[in-house]
C-alpha positions in Angstrom: -18.8 25.4 15.6 -21.3 22.9 17.2 -20.8 19.2 16.8 -24.1 19.0 14.8 -23.0 21.7 12.3 -19.6 20.1 12.0 -21.2 16.7 11.1 -23.4 18.4 8.5 -20.5 20.2 6.8 -18.0 17.4 6.7 -18.0 13.9 5.0 -15.8 10.9 5.7 -15.5 7.3 4.6 -13.3 4.5 3.4 -12.2 3.9 -0.2 -10.5 0.6 -1.1 -7.9 0.4 -3.9 -7.9 -3.1 -5.3 -6.1 -4.6 -8.2 -3.6 -7.2 -9.4 0.0 -7.1 -8.0 2.0 -4.3 -9.6 -1.0 -2.5 -10.9 0.3 0.7 -9.2 -1.9 0.9 -6.1 0.8 2.1 -3.8 1.9 4.7 -6.2 -1.7 5.9 -6.6 -2.3 5.9 -2.9 0.8 8.1 -2.4 -0.4 10.5 -5.1 -3.9 10.8 -3.7 -2.5 11.5 -0.2 0.3 13.8 -1.4 3.0 12.0 0.6 4.6 8.6 0.9 2.5 6.3 3.1 2.9 3.0 1.2 6.0 1.3 -0.2 6.4 1.1 -4.0 8.5 -1.6 -5.6 9.0 -3.2 -8.9 8.7 -6.6 -7.2 5.1 -7.9 -7.1 3.1 -8.3 -3.9 5.2 -5.9 -1.8 2.3 -4.4 0.0 1.5 -6.8 2.8 -0.2 -4.7 5.5 -3.5 -3.0 4.9 -2.1 0.5 4.8 -4.5 3.4 5.3 -3.6 6.7 3.7 -5.7 9.8 4.5 -6.6 12.2 1.6 -8.6 15.4 1.8 -10.9 16.8 -0.9 -12.7 20.0 0.3 -15.0 19.0 3.2 -14.4 15.3 2.6 -11.8 13.1 4.3 -11.1 9.9 2.3 -9.5 7.1 4.3 -7.8 5.1 1.5 -7.2 1.4 2.1 -4.2 0.2 0.0 -4.9 -3.5 -0.1 -2.4 -6.2 -1.0 -2.6 -7.2 -4.6 -5.2 -9.9 -5.2 -3.6 -13.0 -6.8 -3.8 -16.8 -6.5 -2.5 -17.6 -3.0 0.0 -20.5 -2.6 1.5 -20.0 0.9 0.1 -19.0 4.2 1.3 -15.4 3.9 -0.3 -15.2 0.4 -3.6 -16.4 1.8 -3.5 -13.8 4.6 -2.8 -11.0 2.1 -5.6 -12.0 -0.3 -8.1 -12.3 2.6 -7.0 -8.9 3.8 -7.5 -7.4 0.4 -11.0 -8.8 0.0 -11.9 -7.7 3.6 -10.7 -4.2 2.8 -13.0 -4.1 -0.3 -16.0 -5.5 1.5 -15.8 -3.0 4.3 -15.3 0.1 2.1 -17.8 2.8 1.1 -16.4 2.8 -2.4 -14.1 0.5 -4.3 -11.7 1.6 -7.0 -10.4 -1.2 -9.2 -7.0 -0.3 -10.6 -6.0 -1.9 -13.9 -2.6 -1.7 -15.5 -3.6 -0.5 -19.0 -0.6 -2.2 -20.6 -1.7 -5.6 -19.4 -5.4 -5.0 -20.0 -8.0 -7.7 -19.2 -5.8 -10.6 -18.2 -6.4 -13.6 -16.0 -5.6 -11.7 -12.8 -8.1 -8.9 -13.6 -10.7 -11.5 -14.6 -10.3 -13.2 -11.2 -10.7 -9.9 -9.3 -13.8 -9.0 -11.3 -15.3 -12.4 -10.2 -14.4 -11.6 -6.5 -15.9 -8.1 -6.8 -19.3 -9.5 -7.7 -20.0 -10.1 -4.0 -18.9 -6.6 -3.0 -22.0 -4.3 -2.6 -20.1 -0.9 -2.5 -20.1 1.4 -5.5 -17.3 0.6 -7.9 -15.0 2.9 -9.9 -12.7 1.7 -12.7 -9.2 3.3 -12.8 -7.0 2.6 -15.8 -3.4 3.3 -14.9 -0.2 4.0 -16.9 -2.2 5.9 -19.6 1.0 7.9 -20.4 2.3 5.0 -22.4 -0.9 3.7 -24.1 -2.7 5.0 -27.2 -6.1 6.6 -26.5 -8.0 4.2 -28.8 -6.7 1.2 -26.9 -7.7 2.8 -23.6 -11.2 3.4 -24.7 -11.6 -0.1 -26.0 -10.2 -1.5 -22.8 -12.6 0.6 -20.7 -15.6 -0.6 -22.8 -14.5 -4.2 -22.4 -14.1 -3.9 -18.6 -17.4 -2.1 -18.2 -19.1 -5.0 -20.1 -17.8 -7.5 -17.6 -18.7 -5.4 -14.6 -20.6 -2.1 -14.9 -18.7 0.6 -13.1 -20.2 3.9 -11.9 -17.4 5.9 -13.4 -14.2 5.2 -15.3 -11.0 7.2 -14.8 -7.8 7.3 -16.8 -4.7 8.2 -14.7 -1.0 8.0 -14.5 -0.2 7.2 -10.9 3.4 8.0 -11.6 3.0 11.5 -12.9 -0.3 12.4 -11.1 -2.2 12.9 -14.4 -5.9 12.5 -13.8 -5.5 11.7 -10.1 -7.2 15.0 -9.0 -10.5 14.0 -10.8 -10.4 10.6 -9.1 -9.9 12.2 -5.7 -13.0 14.5 -6.3 -15.0 11.4 -7.3 -14.0 9.6 -4.1 -14.7 12.6 -2.0 -18.2 13.0 -3.4 -19.0 9.4 -2.3 -18.0 9.9 1.3 -21.0 10.0 3.7 -21.8 13.0 5.9 -19.7 12.4 9.1 -17.2 14.1 11.3 -13.6 13.4 10.2 -12.0 10.3 11.7 -8.5 11.8 11.8 -6.9 15.2 12.5 -6.5 17.3 9.4 -2.7 16.9 9.2 -2.6 13.1 9.7 -1.6 11.3 6.5 -1.8 7.7 7.5 -3.1 5.5 10.4 -0.1 3.2 10.0 2.0 3.5 13.1 5.3 5.2 12.3 7.2 2.0 13.4 5.3 0.0 10.8 5.9 2.6 8.1 9.6 2.7 9.0 9.9 -1.1 8.7 8.1 -0.9 5.3 10.5 1.8 4.1 13.5 -0.4 4.9 11.8 -3.4 3.3 11.3 -1.3 0.1 15.0 -0.4 0.0 15.9 -4.1 0.3 13.7 -4.9 -2.7 15.2 -2.0 -4.6 18.7 -3.4 -4.3 18.1 -7.1 -4.1 14.8 -7.8 -6.0 16.6 -10.4 -8.2 18.8 -12.1 -5.6 16.6 -12.1 -2.6 13.4 -14.1 -2.6 10.1 -12.9 -1.3 10.8 -14.5 2.1 12.2 -11.5 4.0 10.6 -9.1 6.4 11.6 -6.1 8.6 10.5 -5.2 12.1 11.2 -2.1 14.1 12.4 -3.3 17.5 12.9 0.0 19.2 12.4 3.7 18.6 14.0 5.9 21.2 13.7 9.7 21.3 17.1 11.3 22.1 17.7 14.6 24.0 18.8 16.4 20.8 15.5 15.8 19.1 16.7 12.8 17.0 15.4 9.3 17.1 17.5 6.1 17.5 15.8 3.3 15.6 16.8 -0.4 15.7 15.3 -2.7 13.1 15.8 -6.4 12.4 15.7 -7.8 8.9 14.5 -11.5 9.0 15.5 -13.8 6.2 14.8 -17.6 5.8 18.3 -18.9 5.2 21.9 -18.2 6.1 22.8 -17.6 2.5 20.2 -14.8 2.3 21.7 -13.1 5.3 25.1 -12.9 3.5 23.3 -11.4 0.4 21.7 -8.7 2.6 24.9 -7.8 4.4 26.9 -7.8 1.2 30.7 -7.8 0.7 32.3 -5.9 3.6 28.8 -4.8 4.7 28.4 -2.6 1.7 24.8 -3.7 0.8 23.3 -3.3 4.3 25.1 0.1 4.6 23.5 1.3 1.4 20.1 0.0 2.5 20.4 1.7 5.8 21.5 5.1 4.4 18.6 5.2 1.9 16.0 4.0 4.5 17.3 6.5 7.1 16.7 9.5 4.7 13.1 8.4 4.0 12.3 7.5 7.6 13.6 10.9 8.7 11.4 12.6 6.2 8.3 10.6 7.3 9.1 11.1 11.0 10.0 14.8 10.5 13.1 14.4 12.8 16.7 13.3 12.4 17.1 9.5 12.6 20.0 7.2 13.6 19.1 3.8 12.0 20.7 0.5 13.1 20.0 -2.6 11.1 20.5 -6.2 12.2 20.0 -9.3 10.0 18.7 -12.6 11.6 17.8 -15.9 10.1 14.4 -17.1 11.1 13.6 -20.1 9.0 9.9 -20.3 9.5 9.0 -16.7 10.2 6.1 -17.0 7.7 4.5 -19.6 10.1 4.7 -17.3 13.1 1.4 -15.6 14.1 3.3 -12.8 15.8 4.9 -11.7 12.5 1.4 -11.4 11.0 0.2 -9.2 13.9 3.2 -6.9 13.2 1.9 -6.5 9.6 -1.7 -6.1 10.8 -2.8 -9.3 9.0 -4.9 -12.1 10.4 -3.1 -15.4 10.7 -4.8 -18.0 8.4 -6.5 -20.7 10.4 -5.5 -23.7 8.2 
């Protein structure tokens, strides 16, 4: 097949998923891709890095940008995340606004609609969590949102069950421009495996400690060594802001960190498609959120001011 023919037959582009924290963007991204590429947590604002998942729809390759939730930023890390989200939307070929149908048109969604006014890309509205809302309410909400910002199409999905996600994937695929694919057919994400592994461990920390541990923790993959038996030895450091938080993560007799490690190891092994030996360390770094290097690890720009 010549390069020219290949270009004519295939389409490719970027689709940004935007929405308020906890709207379900990471769950939707994973459904669209058909595999876990972004962490999912009950705790708001868990997506920090701009994760790109890669979905296929016939001849179209859709590079999905799972942006951090857009919210009112208070701290430096918050500002970096919101700037990242808006940048992801501005650079995309199509933008999908995901709205939690239970919450409806609240202040957070109002703020995002205002931000999206400056984005020139075609916009789709995606109402999520439809499995728990009456149809009349969904139709009224869709009408109200389209009044505020006319969308090209409106979709009603359950990111959790996958209901309606196929239709959304087709709509995104149709909007990709004629182009060769940017990634190999079997590649699911452009996030380095080391970053995804760190995010998986961070998700497990939130799953177990979302009430006790504040937002100020991060995980970095320090080393990834391939062993002769085909397994990988992975060392990660969990950074917390205070000594008391370190004790919480370790838990009595090391039970908490052991449970975190076991759960993370299983998911990392699945993502890496090889057996994994995971070693976790906990360190106190009081001002990690002020360190530009930590932002580079998460593929975020360090805010200037």
